[in-house]
C-alpha positions in Angstrom: 0.0 0.0 0.0 1.4 3.3 -1.1 1.7 6.1 1.4 -1.2 8.5 0.9 -0.9 12.3 0.8 -3.0 14.7 2.8 -6.5 14.7 1.4 -9.1 17.4 1.0 -10.9 15.7 3.9 -7.8 16.2 6.1 -7.8 19.9 5.1 -11.4 20.2 6.0 -10.7 18.6 9.3 -8.0 21.2 10.0 -10.4 24.2 9.7 -9.7 26.3 12.7 -12.9 25.6 14.7 -13.3 27.0 18.2 -11.9 23.8 19.6 -8.9 23.8 17.3 -8.1 27.4 18.0 -8.1 26.7 21.8 -5.7 23.8 21.2 -3.3 25.9 19.3 -3.4 28.9 21.6 -2.9 26.7 24.7 0.1 25.1 23.0 1.5 28.3 21.6 1.2 30.2 24.9 3.0 27.6 27.1 5.8 29.2 28.9 9.4 27.9 28.6 10.3 25.2 31.2 13.5 23.3 32.0 14.3 20.4 29.8 13.6 16.9 31.1 16.5 14.4 31.4 15.6 12.7 28.1 15.4 16.1 26.3 18.8 17.1 27.6 20.2 13.9 26.1 18.4 14.7 22.9 20.2 18.0 22.9 23.6 16.4 23.6 23.1 14.0 20.7 22.4 17.0 18.4 25.4 18.9 19.6 27.6 15.9 18.9 27.4 16.6 15.2 29.1 20.0 15.7 31.4 18.9 18.5 33.1 16.2 16.3 32.7 17.4 12.7 33.9 21.1 12.6 37.1 22.1 10.9 39.6 23.2 13.5 40.7 26.3 11.5 37.6 27.6 9.8 35.0 26.4 12.4 32.8 25.1 9.5 30.9 21.9 9.8 29.9 20.0 6.6 26.3 19.9 5.4 26.3 16.1 5.8 28.8 14.0 7.7 30.4 12.5 4.5 30.9 15.8 2.8 33.6 18.5 2.9 31.2 21.3 1.9 28.6 23.4 3.7 25.9 25.5 2.1 25.3 29.0 3.4 21.8 27.9 4.5 23.4 25.3 6.7 26.1 27.7 7.8 23.4 30.0 9.2 22.1 26.9 11.0 25.6 26.3 12.5 25.6 29.8 14.1 22.2 29.2 15.5 23.1 25.7 16.8 26.1 27.1 18.6 24.0 29.8 20.2 21.3 27.3 21.3 23.9 24.8 22.6 25.6 27.6 24.6 22.4 28.7 26.2 21.4 25.1 27.0 24.7 24.7 28.8 26.2 22.2 26.3 29.2 24.4 25.6 30.9 27.2 27.6 30.4 30.8 26.5 34.1 31.3 25.8 34.2 28.2 23.6 31.0 29.2 21.8 32.4 32.7 21.2 35.6 31.3 19.8 33.7 29.0 17.4 31.4 31.8 16.2 34.3 34.2 15.6 36.2 31.6 13.6 33.1 31.1 11.4 32.6 34.9 11.0 36.2 35.3 10.1 35.9 32.5 7.5 32.8 34.3 6.0 34.8 37.5 5.8 37.3 35.8 3.7 34.8 34.6 1.0 35.3 36.5 -2.2 32.2 38.4 -3.2 31.0 38.1 -6.8 29.8 40.8 -9.1 26.7 41.1 -7.0 28.8 41.5 -3.9 27.4 38.2 -2.5 29.1 34.9 -1.8 28.3 31.6 -3.5 25.9 29.1 -2.1 28.3 26.5 -0.8 31.8 26.6 0.7 34.6 24.0 1.2 34.9 23.6 5.0 38.7 23.6 4.9 39.9 25.6 1.9 36.9 28.1 1.8 36.6 27.5 -2.0 33.2 28.8 -3.1 30.8 26.6 -5.1 29.3 27.6 -7.5 31.8 30.4 -8.5 31.1 33.8 -7.0 29.0 36.0 -9.3 26.3 33.4 -10.1 23.5 35.3 -8.3 22.2 37.2 -11.3 19.0 35.2 -12.0 16.6 33.1 -10.1 15.4 33.6 -6.5 15.9 30.2 -4.8 19.0 31.8 -3.3 16.7 33.9 -1.1 16.0 31.4 1.6 19.6 30.4 1.7 20.9 33.9 2.2 18.1 34.9 4.6 18.9 31.8 6.8 22.5 32.9 6.9 21.5 36.5 7.7 19.3 35.2 10.6 22.3 33.4 12.0 24.5 36.5 11.8 21.8 38.8 13.4 21.3 36.4 16.3 25.0 35.8 17.1 25.6 39.6 16.9 22.8 40.0 19.4 24.1 37.4 21.9 27.9 37.8 21.4 29.3 41.3 21.7 32.6 40.3 20.2 30.8 39.2 17.0 29.0 42.5 16.4 31.7 44.5 14.6 32.9 41.6 12.3 29.3 40.8 11.4 28.6 44.4 10.5 31.7 44.4 8.3 30.5 41.4 6.4 27.0 42.8 5.9 28.6 46.1 4.6 30.4 44.1 1.9 27.4 42.3 0.7 24.9 44.0 -1.7 21.8 43.0 0.1 19.6 45.4 -1.9 20.7 43.5 -5.0 19.6 40.3 -3.4 16.2 41.7 -2.7 15.9 42.7 -6.4 16.8 39.2 -7.4 13.7 37.9 -5.5 11.5 39.3 -8.2 13.0 37.0 -10.8 11.4 33.8 -12.0 11.7 31.1 -9.3 13.8 28.0 -10.1 12.9 24.5 -9.1 13.6 23.7 -5.4 16.2 21.2 -4.4 16.9 19.3 -1.1 19.6 21.9 -0.3 17.7 25.0 -1.4 14.1 25.2 -0.2 11.8 27.1 -2.5 11.1 30.7 -1.5 7.3 30.1 -1.8 7.7 28.0 1.3 9.9 30.5 3.1 8.4 33.9 2.1 7.1 34.8 5.6 10.4 33.7 7.2 12.4 35.8 4.7 10.2 38.8 5.4 10.8 38.4 9.1 14.6 38.4 8.7 14.5 41.2 6.2 12.6 43.4 8.6 15.4 43.0 11.1 17.8 44.5 8.6 15.4 47.1 7.2 15.4 45.4 3.8 12.4 46.1 1.5 10.9 42.6 1.4 7.3 42.0 2.3 5.6 38.7 3.1 2.8 37.6 0.7 -0.8 37.5 1.8 -1.9 34.6 3.9 -2.2 31.4 1.8 -5.3 29.3 1.6 -5.6 25.5 1.4 -2.2 25.1 -0.3 -0.6 25.9 3.0 -1.8 22.5 4.3 0.5 20.8 1.7 3.6 22.7 2.5 6.5 21.7 4.7 6.8 22.7 8.3 10.3 24.1 8.3 9.3 27.7 7.8 6.7 27.6 10.5 8.8 26.3 13.4 12.1 28.0 12.3 10.5 31.4 12.3 8.8 30.8 15.7 11.8 29.3 17.5 14.1 32.0 16.3 11.8 35.1 16.5 8.6 34.2 18.3 5.0 33.9 17.2 3.4 36.2 14.6 -0.4 36.2 14.5 -0.6 35.3 10.8 2.0 32.6 11.3 0.0 31.0 14.0 -3.0 30.6 11.6 -0.8 29.1 8.8 1.2 26.8 11.1 -1.9 25.7 12.9 -3.6 24.8 9.7 -0.6 22.7 8.5 -0.2 21.0 11.9 -3.9 20.1 12.3 -4.1 18.8 8.7 -1.2 16.4 9.4 -2.8 15.4 12.7 -6.1 14.8 10.9 -4.2 12.4 8.5 -2.9 10.5 11.5 -6.4 10.2 13.0 -7.7 9.0 9.6 -5.2 6.3 8.8 -2.6 6.1 11.5 0.2 7.6 9.3 2.5 10.0 11.1 3.4 13.0 9.1 6.2 15.6 9.5 7.0 17.2 6.2 10.4 18.9 5.8 13.2 19.6 3.4 15.7 16.8 4.0 18.5 15.2 2.1 17.6 11.6 1.5 19.8 8.5 1.0 17.7 6.8 -1.7 15.1 7.4 -4.4 11.5 7.1 -3.4 9.5 4.0 -4.3 7.5 4.1 -7.5 4.3 6.0 -7.1 5.3 7.3 -3.7 5.3 11.0 -3.1 8.7 11.8 -1.6 7.5 14.5 0.8 4.8 12.2 2.3 7.0 9.1 2.4 9.2 10.3 5.3 8.9 11.4 8.9 11.5 14.1 9.4 13.4 14.2 12.7 13.9 18.0 12.7 10.2 18.6 11.9 9.1 16.2 14.7 11.1 18.3 17.2 10.0 21.5 15.6 6.3 20.7 15.8 6.8 19.5 19.4 8.5 22.8 20.3 5.7 25.1 19.0 2.7 22.8 19.5 3.5 20.5 22.5 0.5 18.2 22.0 0.0 14.5 22.2 0.3 14.2 18.4 3.6 16.1 18.5 4.8 13.8 21.3 4.1 10.8 19.1 6.3 12.3 16.4 9.2 12.7 18.8 8.7 9.2 20.2 8.8 7.9 16.6 12.1 9.5 15.8 13.8 8.9 19.1 15.4 5.6 17.9 17.3 7.6 15.3 19.8 9.1 17.8 23.4 8.1 16.9 26.7 8.8 18.7 27.5 11.6 16.2 24.0 13.1 15.9 20.5 12.5 14.7 19.6 10.8 11.5 17.4 12.8 9.2 14.3 10.7 9.7 12.7 7.5 8.4 10.6 6.1 5.6 7.0 5.4 6.6 6.4 2.6 4.1 9.3 0.5 5.2 10.2 1.9 8.6 13.9 2.1 7.5 15.9 5.1 8.6 16.9 7.9 6.2 20.5 7.2 6.9 21.8 10.7 6.6 23.6 12.7 9.3 22.9 16.3 8.3 23.8 19.6 9.8 20.4 21.1 9.4 18.7 18.2 11.2 20.9 18.6 14.3 20.9 22.4 14.2 17.2 22.5 14.1 16.8 19.9 16.9 19.0 22.2 19.1 16.9 25.3 18.2 13.7 23.5 19.0 14.9 22.3 22.4 16.2 25.8 23.1 12.7 27.1 22.4 11.3 24.6 24.9 13.7 25.7 27.6 14.1 29.5 26.9 11.8 30.6 24.2 12.8 32.2 20.9 16.5 32.9 20.2 15.7 36.5 19.2 12.2 37.5 20.3 10.9 40.3 18.2 7.3 40.5 19.5 4.4 40.9 17.1 
């Protein structure tokens, strides 16, 4: 039996009735609390990816454990992971500051292209840029990548005084207004490493607002929001706090996935992940997996019984060097990838549970 996608009936079941609104508001308004012993072990597992895999000179960790490159999207996640781990007590402040300054110094060495922006991926040791600098003339799938990196830079500058001046220097070198102009270009097809900007538009607008960049979020989406991935919902929340419009969209997506579970028993946590195999014939890739980072992300922002089932389902995926990316629902086999983004976002989610957003901006 092939894994079924979310149906119109699931979407209808996710309509925000009075009961559903109460569930979401109760979950969203829960105050931070100390992590439990299992949650602290979850955090230590996620931090192991960064503790063992970073280059000693540049401070960069690879996008997956068997690679020597990191995307700028994942590099932003690295900065956020270090901040979360420090605030969770997994690494001392002096050590965290040293790691962050090494990464910022490495970023400062990247040669800007003709748009005064770096490439999308970097060699962790040599800092070679891939693709070559200057490629950002067309397409707008670079937007989520660069906004994710900007989020990391803004947040570390907020928490670490020593990082403020070098971060300001980097931002001064990059032509951010040109990047915003590029967002009006025709979008390119999404990949596992570059999420489509249609999924991340509200997140991008939230980051842009912090830097006074002229980027606005689109109007609230309708039923299509149910079929999207969860990454943009929990990342924006755990980093910057709830936004009223975001709660509606995130709640709709969460409740539609919960409705699917109530209908046929299939857990759903949709996210952008690198996968270790091609999907089975006739099986929609995004519905064929439970994503580890999304399970923790949903549980962070909507700590409900369904979200706890997601965390329980991925808990066997802990490994000595970090969390595997997820598992395939049809076979139960793990998605045998150790990725930076998975482990960074688990740390961010657990930080939110313990302390709230990394950079609360209010509403």
